[in-house]
C-alpha positions as CSV (number, residue, x, y, z in Angstrom):
1,X,20.5,3.6,-7.4
2,X,21.7,6.8,-8.8
3,X,19.3,9.7,-8.4
4,X,19.8,10.8,-12.0
5,X,19.6,7.3,-13.7
6,X,16.2,5.9,-14.7
7,X,15.9,2.1,-14.3
8,X,13.9,0.2,-17.2
9,X,13.1,3.6,-18.8
10,X,11.1,4.7,-16.0
11,X,12.2,7.7,-14.2
12,X,13.3,7.7,-10.5
13,X,10.2,9.9,-9.5
14,X,8.1,6.9,-11.0
15,X,10.0,4.4,-8.6
16,X,9.5,6.6,-5.6
17,X,5.9,7.2,-6.3
18,X,5.4,3.4,-6.6
19,X,7.3,2.7,-3.2
20,X,5.4,5.1,-1.5
21,X,2.0,3.9,-3.0
22,X,2.6,0.3,-2.2
23,X,3.8,1.1,1.3
24,X,0.9,3.3,2.0
25,X,3.0,6.1,3.6
26,X,0.4,8.5,3.6
27,X,-2.6,6.3,4.2
28,X,-4.9,6.7,7.1
29,X,-4.4,3.3,8.5
30,X,-0.4,3.3,7.9
31,X,0.8,6.8,8.6
32,X,1.2,6.2,12.3
33,X,3.3,3.1,11.6
34,X,5.6,5.0,9.2
35,X,5.9,7.9,11.4
36,X,7.1,5.9,14.3
37,X,9.5,4.2,12.0
38,X,10.9,7.3,10.9
39,X,11.3,8.5,14.4
40,X,13.2,5.2,15.6
41,X,14.8,4.4,12.5
42,X,15.2,0.9,11.1
43,X,18.5,-1.0,10.4
44,X,18.8,-2.7,7.0
45,X,17.3,-6.1,8.1
46,X,14.4,-4.5,9.8
47,X,13.6,-2.1,6.8
48,X,13.7,-5.0,4.3
49,X,11.6,-7.2,6.6
50,X,8.8,-4.2,7.1
51,X,9.0,-3.7,3.1
52,X,8.3,-7.6,2.9
53,X,5.4,-7.0,5.5
54,X,3.9,-3.9,3.8
55,X,4.2,-5.3,0.3
56,X,2.1,-8.2,1.5
57,X,2.8,-12.0,0.9
58,X,1.5,-12.2,-2.6
59,X,2.5,-8.6,-3.7
60,X,0.7,-7.1,-6.6
61,X,0.8,-4.7,-9.5
62,X,-0.5,-1.4,-10.6
63,X,0.3,1.8,-12.5
64,X,1.4,5.2,-12.3
65,X,0.0,8.1,-14.6
66,X,2.6,9.6,-17.1
67,X,0.4,11.5,-19.1
68,X,-0.6,15.1,-18.2
69,X,-4.3,15.4,-19.0
70,X,-7.3,13.3,-19.5
71,X,-7.3,14.1,-23.3
72,X,-3.5,12.5,-23.6
73,X,-4.8,9.4,-22.3
74,X,-7.0,8.8,-25.6
75,X,-4.1,10.0,-27.8
76,X,-1.3,8.1,-29.4
77,X,2.3,9.2,-29.9
78,X,3.7,9.6,-33.4
79,X,5.9,6.5,-33.0
80,X,2.8,4.4,-32.1
81,X,3.4,4.3,-28.3
82,X,0.7,5.5,-25.8
83,X,0.7,7.8,-23.1
84,X,-0.4,5.0,-20.7
85,X,1.0,4.6,-17.4
86,X,4.5,3.2,-16.1
87,X,3.8,-0.2,-14.5
88,X,5.0,-1.6,-11.4
89,X,5.0,-5.0,-9.9
90,X,6.1,-5.8,-6.5
91,X,6.5,-9.3,-4.4
92,X,6.6,-9.2,-0.6
93,X,7.5,-11.8,2.0
94,X,11.1,-12.3,2.9
95,X,12.6,-11.3,-0.4
96,X,10.5,-8.2,-1.3
97,X,11.1,-6.8,-4.8
98,X,10.1,-3.8,-6.8
99,X,10.0,-3.3,-10.6
100,X,8.9,-0.2,-12.4
101,X,8.8,-0.2,-16.2
102,X,7.6,2.2,-19.0
103,X,5.2,-0.7,-20.0
104,X,2.8,-1.7,-17.4
105,X,2.6,-5.2,-19.0
106,X,6.3,-6.3,-18.6
107,X,7.1,-5.2,-15.2
108,X,6.3,-8.5,-13.7
109,X,9.1,-10.0,-16.1
110,X,11.6,-7.7,-14.9
111,X,14.3,-8.3,-12.3
112,X,13.6,-5.0,-10.4
113,X,15.2,-4.0,-7.1
114,X,15.9,-6.4,-4.2
115,X,18.4,-6.3,-1.1
116,X,20.5,-3.3,-0.9
117,X,19.2,-1.4,-3.9
118,X,15.6,-1.6,-2.5
119,X,16.8,-0.6,0.9
120,X,18.6,2.6,-0.6
121,X,15.3,3.6,-2.5
122,X,13.2,3.0,0.6
123,X,15.4,5.1,2.7
124,X,15.3,7.8,0.4
125,X,11.6,7.4,-0.7
126,X,10.1,6.8,2.8
127,X,12.6,9.0,4.8
128,X,13.6,6.2,7.1
129,X,17.1,6.7,8.9
130,X,19.3,4.3,9.9
131,X,18.5,3.2,13.7
132,X,20.0,5.5,16.0
133,X,20.8,8.2,13.7
134,X,18.5,10.8,15.2
135,X,14.8,11.9,14.2
136,X,14.5,14.0,11.3
137,X,11.4,15.8,10.3
138,X,9.5,14.2,7.3
139,X,8.2,16.0,4.3
140,X,5.6,13.2,4.2
141,X,3.9,14.3,7.5
142,X,1.2,16.8,6.9
């Protein structure tokens, strides 16, 4: 996933926000798990299995705000589109998948990212190094 190319009309930042939200990177209950994973690193299969576990068996869906203020939430753009959120849908288990779109209602119908593409995004978004590559201080820790 090229850092400058949006997928499904959603910017890369929205994909990163969705992945961090689903994985619960900064959550009280999961922060220690992710810190340990950043310190030890994970190989690709371990990272994919971890995402499958964190995403949960049945997956889910939610939104990421793309409007700048509460007043914009109530406004419509001249072309008839709204300032509603980007939608994301995810599946967990043995073959995790993440899809982010500019229309919440269509996220579940898109192919999204799986396998190597999802691993690459996760390494970047969650700051998980390859196993045995050495510990790196995380910007996610505070």
